[in-house]
KEKE-3310 file (N, C-alpha, C; in steps of 0.2 Angstrom, whole numbers, plus 5000, padded with zeros to 4 digits):
npx = (5342:5351:5364:5373:5376:5380:5392:5405:5403:5412:5421:5426:5436:5440:5451:5462:5468:5478:5477:5462:5458:5463:5456:5442:5444:5446:5435:5426:5431:5428:5416:5413:5416:5424:5429:5439:5444:5457:5460:5471:5468:5458:5464:5469:5458:5451:5459:5455:5441:5441:5442:5453:5467:5473:5481:5476:5462:5445:5429:5419:5408:5403:5407:5415:5419:5429:5426:5436:5449:5467:5472:5462:5446:5434:5421:5424:5428:5417:5409:5417:5417:5404:5402:5404:5394:5395:5397:5386:5378:5385:5384:5388:5394:5396:5409:5413:5421:5414:5399:5392:5378:5380:5390:5384:5374:5381:5387:5378:5371:5381:5381:5381:5373:5371:5377:5389:5396:5410:5416:5416:5402:5400:5389:5380:5387:5389:5377:5371:5380:5376:5363:5366:5373:5362:5354:5362:5365:5352:5349:5360:5355:5343:5348:5356:5345:5338:5347:5348:5335:5335:5344:5337:5327:5332:5337:5324:5320:5329:5324:5310:5314:5320:5309:5299:5305:5306:5292:5288:5296:5288:5275:5278:5281:5269:5261:5266:5262:5248:5247:5252:5242:5231:5235:5231:5219:5205:5208:5201:5201:5200:5189:5176:5169:5151:5148:5144:5152:5157:5168:5169:5182:5188:5199:5198:5211:5227:5231:5221:5208:5200:5196:5193:5189:5187:5188:5191:5189:5192:5181:5168:5166:5167:5175:5172:5175:5173:5180:5182:5193:5195:5197:5210:5223:5241:5241:5229:5229:5239:5235:5223:5228:5235:5225:5218:5228:5228:5214:5214:5224:5222:5231:5243:5250:5246:5235:5220:5207:5206:5203:5210:5209:5207:5197:5184:5185:5173:5163:5160:5169:5181:5180:5180:5192:5201:5197:5202:5216:5218:5215:5224:5236:5234:5236:5232:5217:5210:5199:5190:5177:5168:5163:5161:5160:5156:5152:5142:5142:5136:5126:5119:5121:5124:5135:5138:5146:5144:5152:5149:5148:5142:5125:5122:5116:5103:5097:5083:5078:5068:5071:5068:5074:5081:5087:5100:5101:5107:5121:5136:5147:5160:5178:5188:5184:5181:5185:5175:5165:5157:5156:5143:5135:5127:5115:5111:5099:5100:5092:5089:5099:5098:5106:5120:5125:5138:5144:5153:5152:5156:5149:5134:5136:5141:5142:5139:5148:5148:5136:5123:5117:5116:5121:5115:5104:5092:5093:5104:5098:5089:5097:5102:5089:5087:5096:5096:5092:5103:5117:5130:5143:5140:5129:5137:5143:5134:5129:5138:5141:5128:5129:5141:5136:5127:5136:5141:5153:5160:5173:5174:5174:5178:5183:5177:5170:5163:5155:5148:5139:5134:5126:5126)
npy = (6065:6052:6048:6040:6045:6057:6061:6069:6069:6057:6059:6050:6053:6047:6046:6045:6054:6068:6083:6082:6077:6086:6099:6093:6093:6105:6111:6104:6108:6122:6122:6119:6106:6094:6082:6074:6062:6057:6046:6039:6027:6012:6002:6009:6016:6004:6003:6013:6011:5999:5986:5981:5978:5991:6005:6017:6013:6020:6025:6027:6037:6042:6039:6046:6042:6040:6034:6031:6023:6017:6000:5995:5997:6011:6005:5992:5993:5997:5986:5978:5983:5983:5969:5965:5962:5972:5985:5989:5999:6011:6027:6027:6039:6041:6049:6055:6059:6056:6052:6043:6032:6018:6017:6022:6013:6001:6007:6010:5996:5989:5996:6009:6025:6037:6050:6061:6072:6077:6093:6097:6104:6115:6119:6109:6097:6100:6099:6085:6077:6083:6078:6064:6063:6065:6055:6043:6047:6045:6031:6026:6029:6021:6008:6008:6008:5996:5988:5989:5985:5972:5967:5969:5961:5949:5949:5950:5937:5929:5932:5929:5914:5912:5915:5905:5894:5896:5898:5884:5878:5882:5877:5863:5864:5869:5858:5849:5854:5853:5839:5836:5843:5836:5823:5824:5821:5811:5794:5782:5769:5766:5760:5765:5757:5755:5765:5772:5781:5794:5804:5819:5827:5843:5853:5870:5875:5870:5869:5871:5880:5873:5860:5843:5831:5815:5806:5793:5794:5792:5780:5777:5789:5799:5812:5825:5836:5851:5864:5880:5892:5909:5917:5912:5902:5901:5907:5904:5891:5887:5891:5883:5871:5872:5874:5862:5853:5857:5853:5840:5834:5824:5817:5821:5834:5847:5848:5855:5848:5840:5839:5841:5829:5819:5819:5822:5840:5851:5854:5869:5875:5871:5879:5892:5892:5889:5903:5912:5909:5912:5925:5931:5929:5934:5944:5948:5950:5937:5924:5909:5898:5884:5869:5859:5844:5832:5814:5804:5788:5778:5784:5790:5803:5819:5831:5849:5862:5878:5888:5900:5893:5884:5877:5864:5848:5837:5822:5812:5794:5793:5802:5816:5832:5840:5858:5863:5879:5886:5894:5903:5917:5917:5910:5921:5933:5942:5946:5945:5936:5922:5905:5895:5878:5864:5851:5836:5823:5807:5796:5779:5776:5789:5802:5814:5828:5837:5851:5863:5880:5880:5871:5876:5888:5888:5892:5891:5893:5910:5912:5919:5912:5904:5887:5883:5880:5872:5864:5857:5850:5844:5833:5827:5821:5812:5802:5796:5784:5776:5767:5775:5780:5778:5787:5798:5799:5800:5812:5821:5818:5821:5835:5839:5836:5847:5857:5857:5855:5867:5873:5872:5887:5888:5878:5860:5852:5838:5829:5815:5807:5792:5784:5767)
npz = (5526:5527:5538:5532:5519:5518:5515:5504:5488:5477:5462:5448:5434:5418:5405:5392:5388:5392:5392:5392:5404:5413:5409:5411:5425:5429:5426:5435:5448:5447:5448:5461:5464:5474:5476:5466:5456:5444:5431:5419:5411:5409:5416:5427:5432:5437:5448:5457:5458:5464:5458:5456:5468:5477:5483:5478:5480:5482:5488:5473:5468:5454:5438:5424:5408:5396:5378:5369:5371:5372:5373:5384:5379:5383:5383:5385:5398:5406:5403:5411:5425:5427:5429:5441:5455:5467:5461:5453:5454:5453:5443:5426:5416:5398:5389:5374:5357:5347:5340:5335:5332:5335:5343:5355:5357:5360:5371:5381:5382:5388:5400:5403:5409:5404:5392:5385:5372:5365:5359:5377:5385:5397:5405:5403:5405:5419:5425:5421:5429:5442:5442:5441:5453:5462:5459:5462:5476:5481:5479:5486:5499:5497:5497:5509:5519:5514:5518:5533:5534:5531:5540:5552:5549:5549:5563:5569:5564:5571:5584:5584:5583:5596:5603:5599:5604:5617:5619:5616:5625:5635:5633:5636:5648:5654:5650:5657:5670:5669:5669:5681:5689:5686:5692:5705:5705:5710:5711:5700:5701:5715:5727:5737:5751:5752:5744:5728:5715:5703:5692:5682:5673:5665:5659:5652:5648:5647:5661:5674:5686:5692:5703:5711:5724:5732:5747:5758:5776:5793:5803:5795:5789:5774:5766:5755:5740:5730:5720:5714:5706:5704:5689:5676:5670:5676:5688:5694:5694:5701:5714:5715:5716:5729:5738:5735:5741:5755:5758:5756:5764:5776:5785:5797:5809:5806:5798:5793:5793:5803:5821:5837:5844:5834:5826:5813:5807:5807:5793:5791:5800:5793:5781:5787:5792:5781:5775:5784:5783:5770:5768:5777:5769:5757:5743:5730:5720:5718:5722:5728:5724:5734:5738:5751:5761:5773:5773:5781:5781:5788:5796:5786:5781:5775:5778:5775:5769:5758:5749:5740:5728:5714:5717:5727:5722:5725:5721:5720:5719:5710:5701:5703:5707:5720:5723:5731:5738:5749:5758:5759:5755:5742:5747:5753:5748:5759:5777:5786:5786:5792:5791:5787:5790:5783:5784:5776:5775:5767:5757:5752:5738:5734:5725:5726:5718:5712:5704:5691:5687:5673:5666:5667:5662:5650:5632:5616:5600:5595:5601:5611:5621:5635:5641:5654:5669:5669:5657:5660:5673:5666:5659:5670:5675:5664:5663:5674:5677:5673:5680:5691:5685:5672:5670:5673:5662:5651:5654:5651:5638:5632:5636:5628:5614:5614:5614:5602:5595:5598:5609:5626:5637:5649:5664:5665:5677:5686:5699:5705:5718:5726:5740:5744)
capx = (5346:5354:5372:5379:5376:5382:5400:5407:5404:5419:5420:5432:5435:5443:5453:5469:5471:5480:5472:5455:5457:5464:5450:5438:5445:5446:5428:5422:5433:5427:5408:5413:5416:5430:5433:5439:5450:5459:5464:5473:5469:5455:5467:5470:5452:5449:5462:5451:5436:5442:5442:5461:5468:5479:5483:5471:5455:5442:5423:5418:5400:5401:5411:5415:5421:5430:5425:5441:5457:5471:5472:5456:5442:5428:5414:5426:5429:5411:5407:5420:5413:5396:5402:5404:5387:5395:5398:5380:5375:5389:5382:5393:5393:5401:5411:5416:5422:5411:5392:5389:5373:5381:5394:5381:5370:5386:5389:5372:5371:5386:5379:5381:5367:5371:5382:5391:5399:5417:5419:5412:5399:5402:5382:5376:5392:5387:5369:5371:5384:5372:5358:5368:5375:5357:5351:5367:5364:5344:5351:5363:5350:5338:5352:5356:5340:5338:5352:5344:5329:5339:5347:5331:5323:5337:5336:5318:5319:5332:5320:5305:5316:5320:5302:5297:5310:5303:5284:5289:5296:5281:5270:5279:5280:5262:5257:5269:5259:5242:5247:5253:5236:5227:5237:5228:5211:5203:5210:5195:5202:5199:5182:5174:5164:5145:5147:5146:5155:5161:5167:5173:5186:5191:5201:5199:5218:5232:5229:5214:5205:5194:5198:5188:5192:5184:5193:5187:5191:5189:5174:5163:5166:5171:5176:5173:5175:5175:5182:5184:5197:5193:5202:5212:5230:5245:5240:5223:5230:5243:5229:5219:5233:5236:5219:5217:5231:5225:5207:5216:5228:5220:5236:5248:5247:5244:5229:5214:5202:5205:5203:5217:5207:5208:5189:5185:5182:5166:5165:5161:5176:5187:5179:5182:5200:5202:5195:5208:5223:5218:5214:5231:5242:5232:5240:5229:5211:5208:5195:5188:5171:5169:5158:5166:5156:5157:5146:5142:5139:5131:5119:5117:5119:5130:5134:5142:5147:5143:5154:5148:5149:5135:5121:5122:5109:5101:5092:5081:5079:5064:5073:5067:5081:5081:5092:5101:5104:5110:5127:5139:5151:5166:5182:5193:5181:5179:5187:5169:5161:5157:5153:5138:5135:5119:5115:5104:5099:5100:5088:5094:5100:5100:5113:5121:5129:5142:5147:5155:5147:5158:5145:5128:5137:5144:5139:5141:5152:5144:5130:5123:5114:5120:5118:5108:5104:5087:5095:5108:5093:5085:5101:5101:5083:5088:5102:5095:5092:5110:5124:5133:5148:5137:5126:5141:5146:5129:5128:5145:5140:5123:5132:5145:5132:5124:5140:5141:5160:5162:5176:5172:5177:5179:5184:5170:5170:5156:5156:5141:5141:5127:5127:5121)
capy = (6061:6048:6050:6036:6048:6065:6062:6073:6064:6056:6058:6048:6054:6042:6048:6044:6063:6073:6088:6081:6076:6094:6102:6092:6093:6112:6114:6103:6112:6128:6121:6118:6098:6094:6075:6072:6058:6056:6041:6040:6021:6008:5998:6013:6016:5998:6003:6017:6009:5993:5979:5979:5981:5997:6012:6021:6012:6025:6024:6030:6038:6043:6038:6049:6037:6040:6028:6028:6023:6011:5994:5993:6003:6013:6000:5986:5993:5997:5979:5974:5986:5979:5963:5964:5965:5977:5990:5989:6006:6017:6030:6028:6044:6041:6055:6053:6063:6053:6052:6037:6027:6010:6018:6024:6007:5998:6009:6008:5990:5988:5997:6017:6028:6044:6051:6068:6072:6082:6096:6096:6110:6116:6118:6101:6092:6101:6097:6080:6076:6084:6073:6057:6063:6065:6049:6040:6048:6042:6025:6024:6030:6017:6002:6008:6005:5989:5983:5990:5981:5965:5966:5969:5955:5943:5950:5947:5930:5926:5933:5923:5907:5911:5915:5898:5889:5898:5894:5877:5876:5884:5872:5857:5866:5869:5852:5845:5855:5849:5832:5836:5844:5829:5816:5825:5820:5803:5787:5779:5762:5765:5761:5767:5753:5757:5772:5773:5788:5795:5811:5820:5834:5844:5860:5874:5875:5864:5869:5875:5882:5869:5853:5840:5826:5812:5803:5790:5795:5786:5780:5777:5795:5802:5819:5827:5843:5853:5871:5884:5898:5914:5918:5907:5903:5898:5909:5902:5884:5886:5892:5877:5865:5873:5873:5855:5851:5858:5851:5832:5833:5822:5816:5827:5839:5855:5846:5858:5843:5837:5841:5838:5821:5815:5818:5828:5845:5853:5858:5877:5876:5871:5885:5899:5892:5892:5910:5916:5908:5915:5933:5933:5928:5937:5949:5950:5950:5931:5921:5903:5895:5879:5865:5854:5841:5825:5810:5799:5782:5774:5788:5792:5811:5825:5839:5852:5871:5880:5894:5904:5889:5882:5875:5858:5845:5831:5818:5805:5787:5794:5807:5822:5835:5846:5861:5866:5884:5889:5894:5910:5919:5913:5911:5926:5940:5946:5945:5947:5931:5916:5900:5890:5872:5862:5844:5833:5816:5803:5790:5774:5777:5797:5805:5821:5830:5843:5852:5868:5883:5879:5867:5880:5894:5887:5894:5889:5898:5915:5912:5923:5908:5899:5879:5884:5875:5868:5860:5852:5846:5838:5829:5822:5817:5807:5797:5795:5776:5773:5767:5782:5780:5779:5793:5804:5799:5802:5819:5825:5817:5827:5842:5840:5837:5853:5863:5856:5857:5873:5872:5876:5892:5887:5871:5857:5848:5835:5824:5812:5801:5788:5778:5760)
capz = (5522:5533:5540:5527:5512:5519:5513:5498:5482:5474:5454:5444:5427:5415:5399:5390:5385:5400:5392:5393:5411:5416:5408:5416:5433:5431:5425:5440:5453:5447:5450:5468:5466:5478:5477:5459:5455:5437:5429:5412:5408:5411:5422:5433:5434:5440:5455:5460:5460:5468:5455:5456:5474:5476:5489:5476:5481:5486:5486:5469:5467:5448:5434:5418:5405:5388:5375:5364:5375:5371:5377:5385:5377:5389:5383:5389:5404:5407:5404:5417:5430:5429:5429:5448:5459:5470:5458:5449:5456:5451:5437:5422:5410:5393:5385:5367:5353:5341:5342:5330:5336:5336:5350:5360:5358:5365:5379:5385:5383:5393:5406:5404:5411:5401:5388:5383:5366:5364:5365:5382:5387:5403:5408:5401:5410:5426:5425:5421:5435:5448:5441:5442:5459:5466:5460:5466:5485:5482:5477:5492:5504:5499:5500:5517:5523:5513:5522:5539:5535:5531:5547:5556:5548:5553:5570:5571:5564:5577:5591:5583:5584:5602:5606:5598:5608:5624:5619:5617:5632:5640:5633:5638:5656:5656:5649:5663:5676:5669:5670:5688:5693:5685:5695:5711:5705:5713:5707:5698:5704:5722:5729:5745:5754:5753:5741:5721:5714:5698:5690:5675:5674:5660:5658:5646:5644:5649:5667:5675:5692:5695:5707:5716:5727:5737:5751:5765:5782:5798:5807:5791:5786:5768:5764:5748:5739:5723:5720:5707:5709:5700:5684:5671:5670:5681:5694:5697:5693:5708:5720:5715:5719:5735:5741:5735:5746:5761:5759:5756:5770:5782:5791:5800:5814:5803:5795:5793:5793:5809:5828:5840:5846:5827:5824:5808:5810:5804:5786:5792:5803:5788:5778:5791:5793:5775:5773:5788:5780:5763:5769:5779:5764:5750:5740:5725:5719:5718:5728:5726:5727:5735:5743:5756:5764:5776:5771:5786:5777:5793:5797:5779:5782:5771:5781:5769:5767:5751:5749:5733:5723:5712:5720:5727:5720:5728:5717:5723:5714:5704:5696:5707:5710:5725:5722:5738:5737:5755:5758:5759:5749:5741:5751:5750:5747:5766:5782:5791:5784:5796:5787:5790:5786:5782:5784:5773:5775:5761:5757:5748:5731:5732:5723:5726:5713:5713:5697:5690:5682:5667:5662:5665:5658:5643:5626:5609:5597:5592:5603:5618:5625:5641:5642:5658:5675:5667:5653:5666:5676:5660:5657:5676:5674:5657:5665:5682:5678:5673:5685:5692:5680:5665:5671:5671:5653:5647:5656:5649:5632:5630:5635:5622:5609:5613:5612:5594:5593:5602:5614:5632:5638:5655:5665:5667:5683:5688:5703:5707:5723:5728:5744:5743)
cpx = (5349:5361:5377:5379:5377:5389:5400:5407:5409:5417:5426:5431:5441:5445:5460:5472:5472:5476:5465:5453:5458:5459:5443:5438:5443:5438:5424:5424:5430:5419:5408:5412:5424:5433:5433:5446:5451:5462:5465:5471:5462:5458:5467:5464:5450:5452:5459:5445:5436:5442:5449:5463:5474:5477:5476:5464:5451:5434:5421:5409:5398:5408:5411:5420:5423:5429:5432:5447:5458:5470:5465:5451:5436:5423:5417:5426:5422:5407:5410:5418:5407:5396:5402:5398:5388:5395:5391:5377:5378:5385:5388:5390:5397:5402:5414:5416:5417:5403:5388:5384:5375:5385:5390:5377:5374:5387:5383:5370:5376:5385:5380:5374:5366:5377:5383:5395:5404:5415:5414:5408:5398:5394:5380:5381:5389:5381:5369:5374:5379:5365:5360:5370:5368:5354:5356:5365:5356:5346:5354:5359:5345:5342:5353:5350:5338:5342:5351:5339:5331:5341:5342:5327:5326:5337:5330:5316:5322:5327:5314:5308:5316:5313:5298:5299:5306:5296:5284:5291:5290:5276:5271:5279:5272:5258:5260:5263:5252:5242:5248:5246:5231:5228:5233:5222:5211:5205:5203:5195:5201:5192:5182:5168:5157:5143:5149:5148:5158:5162:5170:5176:5189:5192:5201:5205:5221:5231:5223:5213:5202:5197:5194:5193:5187:5188:5190:5191:5190:5182:5168:5162:5170:5171:5175:5172:5174:5175:5183:5186:5195:5198:5205:5220:5234:5243:5234:5224:5234:5239:5225:5222:5233:5230:5217:5221:5229:5218:5208:5221:5225:5225:5239:5245:5245:5238:5224:5209:5200:5206:5208:5214:5206:5201:5190:5182:5176:5168:5164:5167:5181:5185:5182:5190:5204:5202:5201:5213:5223:5219:5222:5236:5240:5234:5237:5222:5207:5205:5193:5181:5173:5163:5162:5161:5160:5151:5147:5139:5134:5126:5116:5116:5126:5129:5140:5142:5148:5147:5155:5149:5142:5132:5123:5115:5108:5094:5090:5079:5074:5066:5071:5073:5079:5088:5094:5105:5109:5117:5129:5143:5157:5171:5187:5191:5181:5182:5180:5165:5162:5152:5149:5138:5128:5120:5109:5104:5097:5096:5092:5093:5098:5107:5114:5126:5133:5145:5150:5151:5151:5153:5137:5130:5141:5139:5142:5144:5147:5137:5130:5120:5117:5117:5112:5107:5098:5089:5100:5103:5091:5091:5102:5096:5084:5092:5102:5095:5098:5113:5127:5138:5145:5132:5131:5144:5141:5127:5133:5143:5135:5125:5137:5142:5129:5129:5142:5149:5163:5167:5174:5175:5180:5180:5177:5172:5163:5158:5148:5143:5133:5128:5123:5115)
cpy = (6058:6050:6047:6040:6056:6066:6065:6068:6063:6056:6056:6049:6050:6044:6046:6050:6066:6078:6088:6081:6083:6099:6100:6092:6101:6115:6111:6106:6118:6128:6119:6110:6097:6087:6072:6068:6056:6051:6041:6034:6017:6005:6003:6015:6009:5999:6007:6015:6003:5987:5977:5982:5985:6001:6017:6020:6017:6024:6029:6031:6040:6041:6042:6046:6038:6034:6025:6029:6017:6005:5991:6000:6004:6008:5995:5987:5995:5991:5976:5977:5983:5973:5961:5968:5971:5984:5992:5997:6012:6021:6030:6033:6043:6048:6052:6059:6060:6052:6047:6032:6021:6011:6018:6017:6003:6000:6007:6001:5987:5990:6005:6019:6034:6044:6059:6068:6078:6086:6097:6104:6110:6114:6112:6097:6093:6098:6089:6076:6077:6078:6066:6057:6062:6057:6043:6040:6044:6034:6022:6024:6023:6010:6002:6006:5998:5984:5983:5985:5973:5963:5964:5963:5949:5944:5947:5940:5927:5926:5929:5916:5906:5911:5908:5894:5890:5896:5887:5874:5876:5880:5865:5857:5865:5862:5847:5846:5853:5842:5830:5837:5839:5823:5818:5823:5812:5798:5783:5772:5760:5765:5763:5762:5756:5763:5771:5781:5788:5802:5812:5828:5836:5852:5863:5875:5869:5862:5873:5877:5878:5863:5850:5833:5823:5807:5799:5792:5789:5785:5781:5785:5796:5809:5820:5835:5845:5860:5873:5891:5902:5915:5912:5907:5901:5901:5906:5894:5883:5886:5885:5871:5866:5872:5866:5851:5851:5854:5842:5830:5831:5819:5822:5832:5845:5853:5852:5854:5841:5839:5838:5830:5818:5815:5823:5834:5846:5856:5866:5879:5876:5877:5891:5898:5893:5899:5914:5915:5912:5922:5935:5933:5932:5943:5951:5949:5943:5927:5914:5902:5887:5875:5859:5851:5834:5821:5805:5794:5778:5778:5791:5800:5814:5830:5842:5859:5872:5886:5898:5899:5886:5878:5866:5854:5838:5828:5811:5799:5789:5799:5814:5825:5841:5851:5865:5872:5889:5890:5902:5912:5916:5916:5916:5933:5945:5942:5942:5941:5925:5910:5896:5883:5869:5854:5842:5826:5812:5797:5785:5776:5785:5798:5813:5822:5838:5844:5860:5873:5883:5875:5873:5886:5893:5889:5891:5895:5902:5915:5916:5918:5903:5891:5879:5878:5871:5863:5853:5848:5841:5832:5824:5818:5810:5802:5795:5786:5772:5773:5774:5784:5782:5785:5799:5805:5801:5810:5823:5824:5822:5834:5844:5841:5843:5858:5862:5857:5862:5871:5876:5881:5892:5879:5868:5852:5845:5830:5820:5806:5798:5782:5773:5760)
cpz = (5528:5533:5534:5521:5513:5517:5507:5493:5479:5466:5452:5437:5425:5408:5399:5388:5391:5398:5393:5401:5414:5415:5411:5422:5434:5430:5432:5446:5453:5448:5458:5469:5468:5477:5469:5459:5447:5436:5420:5408:5412:5417:5429:5436:5438:5448:5460:5462:5464:5464:5455:5463:5474:5482:5486:5478:5486:5483:5481:5467:5459:5444:5427:5413:5398:5385:5372:5369:5372:5375:5379:5384:5383:5388:5387:5396:5407:5410:5410:5424:5431:5430:5437:5452:5463:5467:5452:5449:5454:5443:5432:5416:5405:5390:5379:5362:5346:5344:5338:5335:5337:5343:5356:5363:5363:5371:5384:5386:5388:5400:5409:5404:5407:5396:5387:5377:5368:5360:5370:5383:5395:5408:5408:5406:5417:5429:5426:5426:5441:5448:5443:5450:5464:5466:5463:5474:5486:5482:5484:5498:5504:5500:5507:5520:5521:5518:5530:5540:5535:5538:5553:5555:5551:5560:5573:5569:5569:5584:5590:5585:5591:5606:5605:5602:5615:5625:5620:5622:5638:5639:5635:5646:5658:5654:5655:5669:5676:5671:5679:5692:5691:5689:5703:5711:5708:5708:5706:5700:5710:5722:5736:5746:5755:5750:5732:5720:5707:5696:5683:5676:5668:5659:5651:5643:5648:5657:5668:5683:5695:5698:5711:5720:5732:5741:5757:5771:5787:5801:5801:5788:5780:5767:5756:5747:5732:5724:5714:5710:5703:5695:5680:5673:5675:5687:5698:5697:5701:5714:5721:5718:5726:5739:5742:5741:5753:5762:5758:5760:5777:5788:5791:5806:5812:5798:5797:5793:5798:5815:5831:5842:5840:5824:5818:5810:5804:5797:5787:5795:5798:5784:5781:5792:5787:5773:5778:5785:5774:5763:5771:5774:5757:5749:5733:5725:5718:5724:5725:5729:5729:5738:5746:5760:5768:5776:5777:5783:5781:5795:5790:5778:5777:5775:5776:5770:5762:5753:5742:5727:5720:5717:5721:5726:5722:5724:5719:5716:5708:5700:5699:5708:5714:5724:5728:5737:5743:5756:5758:5754:5748:5746:5748:5750:5754:5772:5788:5789:5789:5793:5790:5786:5787:5781:5780:5774:5769:5761:5752:5742:5728:5731:5725:5721:5713:5705:5697:5686:5675:5663:5661:5662:5652:5638:5620:5606:5594:5593:5610:5623:5630:5641:5648:5664:5672:5662:5657:5668:5672:5660:5664:5675:5669:5659:5671:5682:5677:5680:5684:5686:5674:5664:5669:5663:5650:5649:5651:5641:5629:5631:5630:5615:5608:5611:5604:5591:5595:5606:5621:5635:5646:5657:5667:5673:5686:5694:5706:5712:5724:5733:5742:5747)
residu = (MET:SER:SER:HIS:VAL:LYS:HIS:LYS:MET:ASN:ILE:LEU:VAL:VAL:ASP:ASP:ALA:PRO:ASP:ASN:LEU:MET:LEU:LEU:GLU:ALA:ILE:LEU:GLU:ASN:ARG:ASN:PHE:GLU:ASN:ILE:PHE:LEU:ALA:SER:SER:ALA:ARG:GLU:ALA:TYR:GLU:TYR:ILE:GLY:ILE:ILE:GLU:SER:GLU:LYS:ASN:VAL:ARG:ILE:ASP:ILE:VAL:LEU:MET:ASP:ILE:MET:MET:PRO:GLU:ILE:SER:GLY:ILE:GLU:ALA:ILE:ARG:GLU:ILE:ARG:SER:HIS:ASP:VAL:TYR:GLN:ASP:ILE:PRO:ILE:VAL:VAL:ILE:SER:ALA:ARG:SER:GLU:THR:GLN:ASP:LEU:VAL:GLU:ALA:PHE:GLU:ALA:GLY:ALA:VAL:ASP:TYR:LEU:THR:LYS:PRO:ILE:LYS:GLU:LEU:GLU:LEU:VAL:ALA:ARG:ILE:ARG:SER:MET:LEU:ARG:LEU:LYS:SER:GLU:THR:ASP:HIS:ARG:LYS:PHE:HIS:GLU:VAL:GLU:LEU:GLU:ALA:LEU:ALA:PHE:GLU:LEU:GLU:GLU:LYS:ASN:GLN:GLN:LEU:SER:HIS:VAL:LEU:GLU:GLU:LEU:ARG:GLU:ASP:MET:ALA:ALA:ALA:GLY:ASN:MET:GLN:ARG:SER:LEU:LEU:PRO:ASP:LYS:ARG:ILE:SER:ILE:PRO:GLY:LEU:ASN:PHE:SER:TRP:TYR:TYR:GLU:THR:SER:GLU:ASN:ILE:GLY:GLY:ASP:LEU:LEU:ASN:ILE:MET:PRO:LEU:ASP:ASN:ASN:MET:THR:ALA:LEU:PHE:ILE:LEU:ASP:VAL:SER:GLY:HIS:GLY:ILE:GLN:SER:ALA:MET:LEU:ALA:VAL:SER:VAL:HIS:ARG:MET:LEU:SER:ALA:TRP:GLU:GLY:SER:ASN:SER:ILE:LEU:ARG:LEU:PRO:ASP:GLY:THR:PRO:ARG:SER:PRO:ALA:ASP:VAL:ALA:ASN:GLU:LEU:ASN:THR:GLU:PHE:MET:LEU:HIS:LYS:ASN:ASN:PHE:GLN:TYR:PHE:THR:MET:ILE:TYR:GLY:LEU:LEU:ASN:LEU:GLU:LYS:ARG:THR:LEU:THR:TYR:CYS:ARG:ALA:GLY:HIS:THR:PRO:LEU:LEU:LEU:GLN:SER:ALA:ASP:GLY:MET:VAL:ILE:VAL:CYS:ASN:ASP:GLY:ASN:VAL:PRO:VAL:GLY:LEU:THR:GLU:GLU:CYS:ARG:TYR:GLU:GLU:PHE:THR:ILE:ARG:LEU:ALA:ALA:HIS:ASP:ARG:VAL:ILE:LEU:TYR:SER:ASP:GLY:ILE:THR:GLU:ALA:ARG:LYS:LYS:ASN:SER:LYS:ASP:PHE:PHE:GLY:GLU:GLU:SER:PHE:LEU:GLN:LEU:LEU:ARG:LYS:THR:ARG:SER:LEU:PRO:VAL:GLU:GLN:SER:VAL:GLN:GLY:ILE:ILE:GLY:GLY:PHE:LYS:ASN:TRP:LEU:ASP:GLY:SER:SER:PRO:ALA:ASP:ASP:ILE:THR:LEU:LEU:ILE:ILE:GLU:PRO:ASP)
# end
């Protein structure tokens, strides 16, 4: 039993006859009931119970109420007590010299829970009182825990409101972070002379681990890259942003993209520098894949380094696709890797396609089948006759149709370039 109901139970005896009060007190004391309070009228009973403010106020656990009393009868007193919500659970046992049915009916209708007739039978009185006190103790126990539960429910509601507020702030922050991340993508209003390009970018959450960029350098050179950081969430997005900034910072003495004489650093050297930098500060198990390349528009060559990313695709004007699988491991897996670079020569209107595995490894809801590389290549062939921008739209449209309403589980990134 909880500590709140371990107090000694308080019994209030209400009777206008002093002899009856003394008799009941003697019986109860003889049966080891200690906290007994005597009231010679209903009004005095009100003082003990708390209906009337008085120094006599005390917690009452059971009332033995005589029916026949002057001024205020026992039945009227019961009605008054029961009119107050706070006293609804006090057991009231009626004691009367009369046993008329009408009296008992009125007493029970007023709120009595049991009755005894005079002359009092000691064993019956004690049995009834002990039964009522057990009931009162159990009721107090239940009410105590109801109050506890209400307090906990209120506290939980407050915590839920606080959590909802925090989650709303987090959603706003994540949305702002997503907007900031998308602001790093190439501006589609910018054109590069001699080059057609278009891209698509969609994150599976507000923020993503994929990013891409294409930017003109000096001397007819254009740099381009696509990257995919392992994992999801804020940590992956922060790393993606950090790598994006490093691969986009052409100007400045700390740029890893250019040599001291101002010429572009080779893609392999850029990858090696990134790996060294990343392994030096690495304190987790993250890594990222990427393709970084330099496009020489004058010579129509693309020199690139592939670090664990999906293959670079080269598509000719007739739709044939060459899958370029050569490359090395992702950045951040090992200090031992020395990255290689490869050069391909581009014929007129050849297309270079960079994409993330969020496309080829996508699955419909409740399906184990991947979209796959072959389905992607079919979309490339199907849209080859379209201009680059419309081709990107057609590929993504076909991919979304295949998903049939399922949400992609990973970021979707696609970049297509086509020299004039």
